[in-house]
C-alpha positions in Angstrom: -66.1 -41.1 8.7 -62.5 -42.7 9.0 -60.2 -41.5 6.3 -56.8 -43.1 5.4 -54.5 -40.5 4.0 -51.2 -41.5 2.2 -48.4 -39.3 1.3 -45.6 -41.0 -0.7 -42.6 -39.0 -0.5 -39.2 -39.7 -2.1 -37.5 -41.1 1.1 -40.7 -42.0 3.4 -44.3 -42.6 3.1 -46.6 -40.8 5.9 -50.0 -42.3 6.6 -52.3 -40.7 8.7 -56.1 -41.9 9.8 -58.5 -39.2 10.5 -61.9 -39.5 12.2 -63.6 -36.5 10.9 -61.1 -33.4 11.3 -58.9 -35.2 13.7 -55.9 -37.2 13.0 -55.9 -40.2 15.5 -53.3 -42.4 14.2 -50.1 -41.9 12.0 -47.3 -44.1 10.7 -44.1 -43.5 8.7 -42.4 -46.1 6.6 -39.6 -46.2 4.1 -40.4 -45.5 0.6 -39.2 -48.5 -1.5 -39.8 -48.3 -5.2 -39.2 -52.2 -5.2 -42.2 -52.9 -3.3 -45.2 -54.5 -5.3 -48.8 -53.6 -4.6 -49.0 -57.0 -2.8 -46.1 -55.9 -0.5 -47.8 -52.5 0.0 -50.9 -54.0 1.0 -49.3 -56.3 3.5 -47.4 -53.2 5.1 -50.8 -51.1 5.4 -52.8 -54.2 6.5 -50.2 -54.8 9.2 -50.2 -51.1 10.6 -54.0 -50.9 10.5 -54.7 -54.3 11.9 -52.2 -53.6 14.9 -54.5 -50.6 15.8 -57.7 -52.4 15.2 -58.6 -49.9 12.1 -58.7 -51.9 9.2 -62.5 -52.6 9.2 -63.2 -48.9 9.9 -61.6 -47.2 6.9 -64.5 -45.5 4.8 -62.1 -43.9 2.4 -58.6 -43.4 1.2 -56.9 -40.4 -0.3 -53.3 -40.7 -1.9 -50.7 -38.5 -3.3 -47.2 -39.6 -4.6 -43.9 -38.0 -5.7 -42.7 -41.3 -6.9 -44.1 -42.5 -10.1 -43.1 -46.2 -9.7 -44.7 -46.2 -6.3 -47.8 -44.6 -7.5 -48.3 -47.3 -10.1 -48.0 -50.0 -7.4 -50.4 -48.1 -5.2 -53.0 -48.0 -7.8 -52.9 -51.7 -8.1 -53.2 -51.9 -4.4 -56.1 -50.1 -4.2 -57.8 -51.9 -7.3 -57.1 -55.4 -5.8 -57.4 -54.8 -1.9 -59.4 -51.7 -1.4 -61.9 -51.7 -4.5 -64.9 -51.3 -2.3 -63.4 -48.4 -0.4 -63.9 -44.9 -2.0 -60.6 -43.4 -2.9 -59.2 -40.1 -4.5 -55.5 -40.3 -6.1 -54.5 -36.6 -6.1 -52.7 -35.9 -9.2 -52.7 -33.4 -12.1 -56.5 -32.9 -13.3 -57.9 -33.6 -9.8 -60.0 -31.0 -8.1 -58.2 -29.1 -5.3 -59.5 -25.6 -5.5 -56.2 -24.2 -5.6 -55.3 -22.1 -8.7 -51.7 -22.7 -9.7 -50.0 -19.8 -11.0 -46.9 -21.6 -12.7 -45.8 -21.6 -16.2 -46.7 -25.4 -16.3 -49.1 -26.2 -13.6 -48.6 -29.9 -14.0 -45.2 -30.0 -13.1 -45.7 -28.9 -9.6 -45.7 -31.8 -7.2 -49.0 -32.7 -5.8 -47.6 -32.6 -2.3 -46.9 -29.0 -2.7 -50.4 -28.0 -4.1 -51.8 -30.3 -0.9 -49.7 -28.1 1.3 -50.9 -24.9 -0.1 -54.5 -25.9 0.1 -54.0 -27.0 3.8 -52.0 -23.8 4.7 -54.7 -21.6 3.1 -57.5 -23.4 4.9 -55.9 -23.4 8.3 -54.2 -20.1 8.2 -55.2 -17.9 5.2 -52.9 -16.2 3.0 -50.4 -14.8 2.1 -48.2 -17.5 3.5 -45.0 -19.6 3.0 -45.0 -23.2 3.4 -41.6 -24.5 4.4 -41.2 -28.3 3.9 -38.2 -30.0 5.4 -38.1 -33.3 3.5 -35.7 -34.9 0.9 -35.5 -31.5 -0.5 -36.4 -28.2 1.3 -39.2 -26.7 -0.4 -40.9 -23.1 -0.2 -44.2 -22.8 -1.4 -46.1 -19.2 -1.6 -49.8 -19.0 -1.1 -51.4 -15.8 -2.1 -54.0 -13.7 -0.1 -56.6 -15.3 -2.5 -55.5 -19.0 -1.7 -53.5 -19.2 -5.2 -50.2 -21.3 -5.5 -48.1 -18.4 -6.6 -44.6 -20.4 -6.9 -41.8 -21.4 -4.7 -38.3 -22.4 -4.5 -36.6 -25.9 -4.1 -33.2 -26.4 -2.1 -31.4 -29.5 -1.4 -32.5 -31.1 2.0 -30.8 -31.1 5.3 -30.5 -34.7 5.4 -28.9 -35.5 2.0 -26.7 -32.5 2.1 -25.2 -34.0 5.3 -24.9 -37.2 3.6 -23.3 -36.0 0.5 -20.8 -34.0 2.7 -19.8 -37.2 4.6 -19.2 -39.0 1.4 -17.5 -36.6 -0.5 -15.2 -35.1 2.4 -12.1 -37.1 2.8 -11.9 -36.3 6.6 -15.5 -36.1 7.2 -18.2 -38.7 7.9 -22.1 -38.8 8.3 -23.4 -37.6 11.7 -26.7 -37.8 13.2 -28.7 -34.9 12.6 -29.0 -33.0 16.0 -28.6 -29.3 17.4 -25.1 -29.1 18.7 -24.0 -27.4 22.0 -23.0 -24.2 20.3 -22.5 -22.6 16.8 -18.9 -22.5 17.3 -18.2 -26.3 17.6 -15.0 -27.8 19.1 -15.1 -31.1 17.1 -15.8 -32.4 13.8 -19.1 -33.9 14.5 -20.6 -30.9 16.1 -19.0 -28.7 13.3 -21.1 -30.6 10.7 -24.2 -30.4 12.9 -23.8 -26.7 13.4 -23.3 -26.2 9.6 -26.6 -28.2 8.9 -28.9 -26.9 11.6 -27.7 -23.2 11.6 -26.8 -23.0 8.0 -30.2 -24.3 6.8 -32.0 -22.0 9.4 -30.2 -19.1 8.0 -31.2 -20.3 4.5 -34.9 -20.5 5.5 -34.8 -17.0 7.0 -33.2 -15.6 4.1 -35.3 -17.0 1.3 -38.5 -16.1 3.4 -37.2 -12.6 3.7 -36.6 -12.3 0.0 -40.1 -13.9 -0.9 -41.8 -11.3 1.6 -40.3 -8.6 0.1 -41.1 -9.8 -3.5 -44.7 -10.2 -2.3 -44.5 -6.5 -1.0 -45.7 -7.7 2.6 -44.2 -7.1 6.0 -43.1 -10.0 8.1 -45.9 -9.7 10.5 -48.5 -9.9 7.7 -47.0 -13.4 6.6 -47.6 -16.8 8.0 -44.7 -19.1 7.6 -45.7 -22.7 8.1 -43.0 -25.5 8.8 -43.8 -29.0 7.9 -42.0 -32.2 7.0 -39.9 -34.9 8.9 -37.0 -32.8 9.4 -38.6 -29.7 10.6 -38.4 -30.3 14.3 -34.6 -30.1 14.1 -34.3 -26.8 12.5 -37.5 -24.7 13.3 -36.3 -23.6 16.9 -33.4 -21.8 15.1 -35.6 -20.1 12.5 -36.7 -16.6 13.3 -39.3 -16.5 10.6 -41.0 -19.7 11.2 -44.6 -18.9 12.9 -46.6 -22.1 12.8 -45.5 -25.8 12.7 -47.9 -28.4 11.3 -46.4 -31.7 10.8 -49.8 -33.3 9.3 -49.9 -30.5 6.7 -50.0 -32.6 3.7 -52.2 -35.2 5.2 -54.7 -32.4 6.1 -54.5 -31.5 2.6 -55.4 -34.8 1.4 -58.2 -34.9 3.7 -59.6 -31.4 2.1 -58.9 -32.9 -1.4 -61.0 -36.0 -0.7 -63.8 -33.8 0.4 -63.5 -31.8 -2.7 -63.9 -34.8 -4.9 -66.0 -37.2 -3.1 -68.2 -34.9 -1.2 -71.1 -37.5 -1.1 -69.0 -40.1 1.0 -70.0 -39.0 4.6 -69.7 -40.8 8.0 
């Protein structure tokens, strides 16, 4: 079957088209809370039509960290895709991932889907590091449970804030500089961002491994998210890079909730 998976993040919305287990197309668009359901339908239709995929979609799986966008997405599904089976992943929807948190309903659905996909692909224990608007760390136990995590400011928003608040600083492109010891302000900002966040990742992963009581060689650390490629080469602790992790989690959640939909 052909499944459209939609991951609505705070900054960007990622779409992936699966044929069976394989992702065959993907798109990334800006998340805009002002878009109506009709406007979202136009965006999706344009992307699918361009790749001659619109008539092939047999199912849709969706998650969102932005409540206003989720409301409009529901309207879009009702009006434009009412005959297409769909799953909106939210608290109460079956994922098969036990959530060991004080309040399981407050955990972002994208983080649960990342845990689901990581456990499916790599087993446990593992840590998912998602480089997005925030940098999130999610721990998956040996038994596939969501054991908890940490949230840090994202790489990009940290640079943007520094550029706005620093009197003699400015926003810069997020790139790996020539060296850690920079010779100009632009590369100094890039050095602080890239190597600083790499050090943060390695430090938090080391502390989590110690708290789990496992050695680094027993732990899989999976990087995902739109900004992962900038930082992961400088992270000693990262062992896997899966840019479509949340989309894979959506595919798995769809199968768990609508197993009768086959193709």
